[in-house]
C-alpha positions in Angstrom: -50.7 -28.8 6.3 -52.8 -27.8 3.3 -53.1 -24.4 1.6 -55.5 -24.0 -1.4 -55.9 -27.8 -1.4 -52.2 -28.4 -1.9 -50.2 -30.3 0.7 -46.8 -29.2 2.0 -45.2 -32.2 0.2 -46.7 -31.0 -3.1 -45.3 -27.5 -2.5 -41.8 -28.9 -2.1 -42.2 -30.8 -5.3 -43.5 -27.8 -7.2 -40.7 -25.6 -5.8 -38.1 -28.2 -6.8 -39.5 -28.3 -10.3 -39.5 -24.5 -10.5 -35.8 -24.4 -9.4 -34.7 -26.9 -12.0 -36.7 -25.1 -14.7 -35.2 -21.7 -13.7 -31.7 -23.2 -13.7 -32.0 -23.8 -17.5 -32.7 -20.2 -18.1 -29.3 -19.2 -16.7 -26.5 -18.0 -19.0 -23.7 -18.4 -16.4 -22.9 -22.1 -16.0 -21.8 -21.7 -12.3 -25.2 -20.1 -11.4 -27.0 -22.7 -13.5 -25.3 -25.5 -11.5 -26.0 -23.8 -8.1 -29.7 -23.2 -8.8 -30.0 -26.8 -10.2 -28.3 -28.2 -7.1 -30.9 -26.3 -5.0 -33.6 -28.0 -7.1 -31.9 -31.4 -6.6 -31.8 -30.9 -2.8 -35.5 -30.0 -2.8 -36.3 -33.1 -4.9 -34.3 -35.2 -2.4 -36.4 -33.8 0.4 -39.5 -34.4 -1.7 -38.5 -38.0 -2.2 -38.2 -38.5 1.6 -41.6 -36.9 2.1 -43.3 -39.5 -0.1 -45.6 -41.9 1.7 -43.1 -44.7 1.5 -39.4 -44.9 0.7 -40.2 -47.3 -2.1 -42.0 -44.5 -3.9 -39.5 -41.8 -3.1 -36.3 -43.8 -3.7 -36.1 -43.3 -7.5 -36.5 -39.5 -7.0 -33.8 -39.5 -4.3 -31.3 -41.6 -6.3 -31.7 -39.6 -9.5 -31.3 -36.3 -7.8 -28.4 -37.4 -5.7 -26.7 -38.4 -9.0 -27.5 -35.1 -10.7 -26.4 -33.2 -7.6 -23.1 -35.1 -7.6 -22.4 -34.3 -11.2 -23.1 -30.6 -10.6 -20.8 -30.7 -7.6 -18.1 -32.4 -9.5 -18.1 -29.8 -12.3 -18.3 -26.9 -9.8 -15.3 -28.1 -7.9 -13.2 -29.4 -10.9 -10.1 -27.4 -11.5 -9.4 -26.0 -14.9 -6.2 -27.1 -16.4 
């Protein structure tokens, strides 16, 4: 699927980048983490959409790690 010469895979990558960028404009840390996690999920999908897993694996691993850190701090109880 192409629209304006851009493939669906590329759109997922651009949307993921936009979500991560937008997350850094957030003032509320909880919102920042939620939006960033959405970007991470999109990047994980993007990694799986790469032509081979060898190309997408670094993207998948990095974003799984970032997603996990965000999830940890979102669910961490304050003392």
